N, C-alpha and C positions, 0 to 999 in steps of 0.2 A: 504494500500498500505507499502511494505516495507521500512525502511528507506534509504534513497540513505548514503553510507558512504564512505570516501577516506582511505584507512588505507594507514602507514604511519612507516617504521622497516625496520630494514638493516639484524644486527644478528639472532641467532636462535631463541632466545627470542621470538622475534614477529611470530613466524611459528605458535602455537598452537594459539594465540590469531585472525591471520587471519583465519585460517582453522575454529575454532569454529564460527566468523563472517558469512563465508560463510556456515557452516553446521545448521547455528541457519537461515539461509534464510533472511540476510541480503544483501541489494545488493550494493555490493563491485564496484563503477565503477571505481577507480584505483590506485594505490600502487604504493607510491614514496618509492624507495630506494638512497644508497648513491650510485656513481658512481662505474661500476665496476673496480676491483681495480688487479694487479699481483699475484700470491698465488704458494706457497709451490715453492720447491726448484729451480724445471723450471722457474718459475715467469709467469707461463703462465693467462691468463685472468679468472679470475672464479666470476662466480655467484653469490651474495649472497642469502643465504637461503633462505630469504622473496624474494626475484626475481623468483629462482626457485620456491617456491611453488605458485606465482600469476600467472608462466606463465602455471603451470600444469592445474591449473583452466579456463586459458583464459585470464586472467584480465591483463589490458593494463598497464604497468608500464612505469614510467618517471623515471628519475636521474639525476634530475639538479645537477650543481657544486654547486650552491648555492641559496637562496630563497629572497635573497636583493636584493632589485632593484637598490640599491644606493652605491653596493658592487664591489667585483672583478668582479664578472660574470653576468651584468646584463641581457645581451641578452639571460640567463640561468634564470632567475629571471622571466624575461617579458614570455617567451615562458610556463615559470610551471602558473603564474599567468592566462593568456588564458588556460590553461589544465582543471585547476580546476574554473573558471568559469564556461567553457562547460560543467563539469561535473555536476555544481550542487550538489554537497553534504548536506548534513542535517546536516552531523555531521562527523568528522575528526580523525580518533583514531590513537595514535602516541605511539609505543613502542621500544623506545631502537633506534630510527632513524637518528641520531648523528651529525642531523644540527640544529642550533638555529633556530626559527621559528617566523619570523617579526611579527609585528602586522596585518598587513594586511590579513597575511593566517590565524591568532589567530580570526579576526572578520570576516572572508567571511562566513564557514557552520553557520548557524541560532540556532544549537546546541550547536557552538565553538567545540573546539579541547580537547578532551579525552586523557590523559595519561598514563598509563600502568605502575606504577613506583615501583620497586621492592624492599618496604621496607615500615616500619609503619610512615610515615610523621607524624608529623617533623625532625624525625631522618633519618640519609643518605641521605639529598638533592645529587644532582650530579651524576657523573660519576661512582660510584664502591659500587653501596652500596650493594652489597653480601658477595663481598669479607671483605669490611670493616664490616659489621656481624660480619661475620665468627673471623676476625681479633682480633675483641676487647672482643670477646670471648661475645657476647650475647645470653640470654636464646633466644630469640623468634624475631623474623621479619615476613615480612609478606608482600602484595600487597595491596599499597593504587590506588584506579582511581583517578586521579585528573582535574579539570578543568584549562586548562593552562592557563597564564597569562606571562606577560611579563618579570617576575623573572625565576628564576635557580628554578624550583621543588617548587615555592611558590604558588600557587593554592591551591584554597577550594575543603577539598575533599568530594570526591560522597560516594564511596564505600570503606571499607575496610576488608581485611579476615588476620588471624594471623597463624602462624603455627611453632612450637618450632624446634629451630635449636637442633639437635642428635649431641650429642658426635662426630659422624665417620661422619657426615656433611661435604664433601664439597664444594666451590664454586660449583664446575659441578654437585651434587645432590642436592643439596639446586635451583640453578638456575632451572633444571630443573622441580622441583615440581614448584615453584614462575612462571615457564613461562604457566604451565599448569593452576592454580591456579587464572592465569593472565587471559588469555584465557575466566574459568567461569563467571569471573568476568565482562569483559569489556563486555559479552553477558546480564547481568543482570542490568548491566548501562544502557544500551540503552533499553534494555526494558523497564523501568522505563520511563527512556526520552520520550520515544514515546509513553507512558499510562497517569501515573497519578505524574509521573513528581519525576524527583532528588533532593533531598535534599542537597545544599551546605553548609560544613561547615567550616568555615577560619582555617584555622594551626594556633596552637596556637606558642606565642612566645616562651614560654617556652620549652625547651630538643633538639632547636634547632642541628643538625651537619651535615657536609658535608663530605660525600663520594669523596675524589678528586681522580682523575684519577690513576691507579695501572701503575708506572716506576719500567722498569725492573730493576733498581739499587736497590731497596728494596728486590730484592729476594735472596739477598746473605746474609746468617741467619747470626745474633750476635750471638755468644754462649754466649756471658756475660748475656743474657736472662735468664728468668727463664724458667726452660724446660714447663710447660703450657702454655706462650706466646710463644714458640718456636713450640709449637704443634700447636698451632690455627693458627701462620702463615703458614706453611705448607698446613695448610687443605683449609687455604684461600686462598694459594697462586698456586692451584690445580683446571682448567689447567695450566692456566695462571697467572704470565710468568713463572709458578716453582719455586720455591723455593732450592737455592743450595747451597752448600760450596766448599772451594778449600782442594783437598786430592791429595796428592804426586805430586802437579804441575798442575795436572787437576780440572778441574769443575764438581763436580757431581749432580744429581738432588735429592733431598729427596722428596719424594712424600708419604710416609707413616711412620705414628712413632706411639709408645705408652710411656706414662708416667710409669717409673719402678722403682723396688722399690730398684734396689742393691743399696747399700750405695756410697753415692761418699765421695769421700777422699777427707780429710782438705785440703791437698796440691795439688790437682788436678787442672792443668789447664782449665779454661773455652775450650770446644772446645777438651779436651783429650778424647782419646778411653782408656773406664776402661776394656772391653770384648768384647770378640766376638764370638754368635756361632749362629749355624743355627736360631734362634730366632731373630739375629738382632744383630746391632751392639751398644752398650751403652757408650752414650758419657755424658761428664761431662758438666752442664751447670752452670748458673751465681747460680742457684738455684736448685738441686734435677737433676735426669739424664734422659735423653730422650734415646730410646732404638730404631733406627731408621729399619723398617721392610719392606722397598720397595725403591730401589734408582734406578739410570740409569747413564750411562757412555753418555759422547756426542757423537751424532749417532746411540746410539743404544737403546736397549729398556729398560723400566720397569721392572727391576726385584724382586722377593722375596733375601732378604737379604742372605740367602744361597747361591741362584744361582750365585749373582752378586759375590760374594766373591769367588767363582770358577773361576771367570774370571778376579777376580782386590782384589790385597788381600791388607788388611788395617791392619795393623801392630798394637796389643796394646800397647799405649802408644802414638803413633800418635796424634798430633794434628791439628783438622778440622781447616781450617780456617787461615793458614799461608802458 
């Protein structure tokens, strides 16, 4: 008999895992997502990607405001507890759910709660492991299947797989690769749990780092940083929040760039535009030169530099960020 599984997830990171569990024949007896929220310019209520996936497969969806029985929404938590007890899951799978699981949830399934975490633990515990790995210049990252405990991504490791971070990887491209990897690994983990069992390895005390949630204020580029650091930040903040700079009173989003061999004038200010052509906008950084190749005005589309410059002139010598 297939294991009974409750899946907890909200954004699109969880969809490949939910699809993989269904395809592998696991009995997904319920899905938990965060409550629906207004989205887009019209602020219409939108179903999250995991909810959409669950409904397409005819799986019941619960969206409690909280799971804390002693918190601000005890009625929601009590209803969730009743639903989970009725579902009788053998295991619960968590992928970017977004709510803290109290101890009663962790204790409910006989195989516990398994988290699909988008890093090689113990590096990058926390909310934004993909962004932070790119921003830090890590050579590789991966997915860890973790037995959840009461701490923040501190549970024992069950399975892990790594992948190189390519020079052109953005958070968007790496996210999709890790989401697919996570789907494959969680099926492997549950197959082992249902058979010979999983080996739990405690996380080492060395090498712990925290991937703090991305704040919108981080999007503003500091041109005093080295070109390599700015390039990593541009890739890390694609698609959210999008790296930006000020240019002639407007906020400009920066989506793609390359390290350029153009000579940096010793007296050039950080953020100063050194040259402009169809290949991009060359900007002096604290160290080195960065060539901006895809830019976007507020309310506009992402455009290659040549097309962007036809609608928004950036004069040579202008200092960005001022």
